[in-house]
Steps between C-alpha positions, in 0.01 A plus 500: 500500500226694318525463123310486174563380143416729208481409131703803389639838610400845377856630545392844618759775528631574850396647732138391526258388768177583676402656832799471736670219301775601256724291273812707432745288296604144421824303502547203266675185625590184314162335553282760673457872547452703815251786510582766760174570683381758750184420694399738779808522726682192365748441216546151356540301179243308301635208294380447142608171346398316185352157572728221380247218474196689373399828341490823694690690767503442876497819707575484873672674787879476528586309820794710622318835489147375575337750740395379845151639429401242241186694412716766333657237276161354411367845417801575278457170315135580435593840357772347281252237380243764405741753352762289316374151414254333265298189572545371855535121478510430874560683825549446873515850641160636602538802728367400840366749750680305773842590356681803636535786253585773753795574721493340845750571777496133600699401189856628459775405264840450659634844410188680625518309826868573561438870431226523765643248747664753736173691527310178569750393768437827683124452475482141629663361814525142371581332168361161400605327177308209349658303218263333254168611652275323245133576569605744772303361794793509739637832371162674533454353848835641610415843356157504665638406843820707495401853400843638601683251277588548133416164342704437185391218271743353247349291220616390154145424378346827379130394515543433874630854549197651327258277690646585841524872412126503430430327833724748683317792337162352589609467864654852507842364594766765440789313664559253214753515216506225236804451277541271200858380533722217623523503881874438496547807282274707727693407815833584336380855426369611840689606810615306805332455840157624393248212476305365795364195318567312176237241404549218250187285502469185292770562239532254212720223654690412180596161641691404184655845437632647824676782315158643408388536861456844654697392806875464461806592703514839327129556570546417870785752525289769333216435745746535787624832360154645431339397831522713814643344812206301634338486154366170367509300179204261484485202264173306479495191279335163449841353404701351786805484271473872415472583870812296582685647200418857607588437863848379400568827317373724780690300763821594320444867590678650798306485827215322328182453704236271349162364605324220311131411521289221355131555423485838670167676447512862386214749499504509120569230242511475122255297293781255424578458869132435569500233230816332637358496852188326370738243351675462841830632365750629754591870500843617621610841628859615538554832680844661493573792734776741403755584770754678279544871429606520136706770331340714230593424141527770238536448128653782297474540125260599224325310223533777242648541153705813427601429141335498157559166330531395136153358437574363152810320624300342782234386253764350272675304776205401719431137573324304771779419745583473868805632686556308824717617788555342843191643670306682228411479132378709206272344237427695181160359406357706215539817294209712376533769232304823551659690210845544345642668809284351778492148641394300803705222655336242723752390762497269802773539759606502863536222754431146381234444769354854478514599130328804356375571151492845349486697176779737397404778257773651282465793262685811379444671837650226716414181682267410789327214673148528364172477694654284772841581646690216672535512876827611653668178613865397505449244224299742286774763529756247379274391214435864409875558461525204261198626306660845457822341375302292250318806369816707479680238294197347323701185464439128535632332815 
């Protein structure tokens, strides 16, 4: 994460900034403050926190709202450094020309992708999904050799998304969309019977923590629902145990058809696969073919707030706490004060295995999810209802 440490702050009045970077207001938490920042076409927070073990203040990007184009964050930090700090003690944030600072169609957030998905489905005759694409060798190969396919890459590591987006742009590939999210969440939000292929190549095996694996019984069922009849899920792994584990889950599906290969050569391989082959490690492939026509699933509801809440009462009663239900939770993590009638709450909620974090902004005009709105899932709707009850009563549970 780009950051720097400054000896002191100038405490300039808001708003201020330079060029296309603007700092509009700040919100004070218990141990840090958030600075609401606009840089080009992105909104995000910068964190300013006093160092606990030495003099000065550390200034860095806030993880939840960090823009996918890291160059915009680096640029904003440089402007904040120049405009509102004294005496830089250390820094690790040089703006690099290799970082993306402009909009690219290859990168979509989840909401953008869902909004354009119907249009994309009409444009492309096939849909490929790759989960955890890493350096992107396989994903780019599929896009290059399947011009009529929309190739969707799902990755939780943001630097990989930026790296592959740059490679896609350099190769003039317009059939790629890259999304920074959890694959299980992505699958739960798209329609049924639409994917031709789902790739999961060399996932972390988590031999001592099976619950952390991508593959599970619920994941297998979602793959079955999302795949077309005749569509394939392809697992490629260097772990025999992971292959056997995955095969057991996919064999539990109705009409399951599975092929298993050992040391099958593909036209493209990752740098890790090349290394393992040099070490004479075995590589396993499990291919599941879907033979089931699934029903469509539709989720109804809205993640909106209609009321104006008592901000001072919420401030008075707030504490870090978690409300746990059978299949979802709400965790009130932090409160930030903007002014006497405006606050931010940092909240985590949703399904236990697919949690989301978000900010809720409350003021005299109402309440809203700020910068990043949670995705519409069944668990998030349930958590949203609990959150509204908490705000309405401003009470301790």
